[in-house]
N, C-alpha and C positions, 0 to 999 in steps of 0.2 A: 582294286576293292576288296583285294583276296587280304591284303594288308591292313586292311580296314576293318571289316569284319573280327581279323582274329584275336587284334586290337582291340572288340569294342568286347569280345569273348572273355579275356582274358582279363579285364581289369571288372568284367560282370562277377569271376569267377572268387578273384580278391577280395574283389567286397561282401561275397555272399559268404563266405569261410572264417570265421571269426578265427582272429591268428590267432596261437598256443599259449603265444609266447606276454600275452598283454592279459591284466587284473582286464573282465567283464566289468564293467558300470551293475551291469543288472543287480548282480550279487551285491549292490548295498542294500538292493532292495531286503535282503538278511539276513542284515544286523541283526544281531541281539545287541538289545539294549546292554547299561552299566552292568545295570545291578540281574543281566541273564549272566553275561560273564560269571563278575566274579560270584554265584552260588552253580552255577556248570563247570568252574574253575579245579578242578581235585587238591592241589597244593599253592597259595600265593606264597611268596618269595621276596622279601627285597636283596637283590645280590650288587657286587659290583665286578665290571668285568674286571678279568684276571689276566689275559694274555690269548693266542692261537696256544690252541692245544696240539700237542704234540700229535695224534692219531686220527686224521683223517673218516670225511663224512660218514656215514658208514651205508646208505642211500646213494646210488644213481642221480645226482639230477642236474640238470642243466642251468642254476641259477647256485648252487653253491658247493663249494665242497672241502670249503674248512670246517673247521669248529673253535670252537671258541668255548677256552675252561671261562668256573662265575667263580668267587665265592660269597656263600650265602651268609648275608649277614644279621638278617631274621629272618622270620617263621611266620609269617602271621595265620593262614588255616595248610594247616594238611601238618603232614612229615614228614620230611625227605631221613634219606638212615645217612644221610652221607652229610658233610657245610660245602662242596664245592657239586657243582652243576656242569656237564660241558653240552656240548648242541649244537648244532650246525649257525654258522656265521662268517664272520667276518670283520674287522676291526677297518675302525676311521680317524680319522686323523682331527673329524669337529663332531663337533656336539648336532645330536636331532632332533631336541626337545619335539611334544606334541604345544602347537602353536593354539589347542584350540582352545576354552571352557572347557570344566571339571566341572558334572563325569564325562570322558573323551572319549566322542561317538564316535570314531573313525582311528584310526591307527600315526601312527606320525610320518612324518614329512618318505623320510625315507622307502615305508610300505609304501609308495603312492609311482616308484616307478620302476614296474610290473608286471610284478607275479604274488602284489597283492600283502604282503610280508615284510617286512622291515625283517631285513637281515646284518644291518650295519651295528657295531656296536664298538665306544671311547673306548680301548682300555681307559682303568680308575677310574672308570662314567660308574655311576648306580644306574637300580632297575627294578622296575615291580616287573615278576613275572608270574601272569595267571594262564599258568601249567594243567594240561592233558596225558592222561597215560594215550601214547596214538602209534602205532609198527611198531610197540614193544619195547617203548620207551615217551617221557614228558621230555614234551614238549610244548615250546607258548604260539606253536605254528598250526592250532585247530580251529583257527575263526576266522578268517578272510576280511582284508580291514578292519576290522578289529582293533583294539589298543589293547593287545597281550602281553607288550614287552617296551613297558613306557621307561623312557627315561628320567628321571625323578633330580630335583635339584638338593639332590639330601634325605633328611630319612623326615624331617618335615614339608616335605613337595605337599602342595595343596590336593596331586593327585593318590598321592599314596592314606593322605588324610583322610579325602573324603571312604575308597575304597579302606577303610583303619569302621566308619563310620556305619557305613553297609556292614561290615561283619560281628563291629557289633549289635545292629537292631536285629540282625538275623538270630545268635547265640537264642 
């Protein structure tokens, strides 16, 4: 009887406390629209993943300890002081494109694995980054489950074409 009560208490406790490692579906209700993401981004760039950075991640993070270097191919919004950018992430051997219709309303599949952000990049692949300043650095990790660092199929990918048209409409 005692073991049964203890087991029940442990089960109820486990179910009552949300896990710290999983991305809560409730966050999805707070997503910004694609247009709001574009207007909220301080800088939007098309980049190519160049490789792992020699410098480790700057903040202790249970999900990611490495950084990826990117070469800036095109700036669509804002200004960068360099043609390179580095931020938290890791390299993957496979592509991870967003399978949804454009405009994307959610993160690519790699962002659905636990922490709400897609942290994997394939070396040599292109990405469209919607960047904001957070913790003193530019990052694409500022809105959970949002399409902030989507892989592109090149400079004329439907996602970047849609973003360009939104930027042109707001000028």
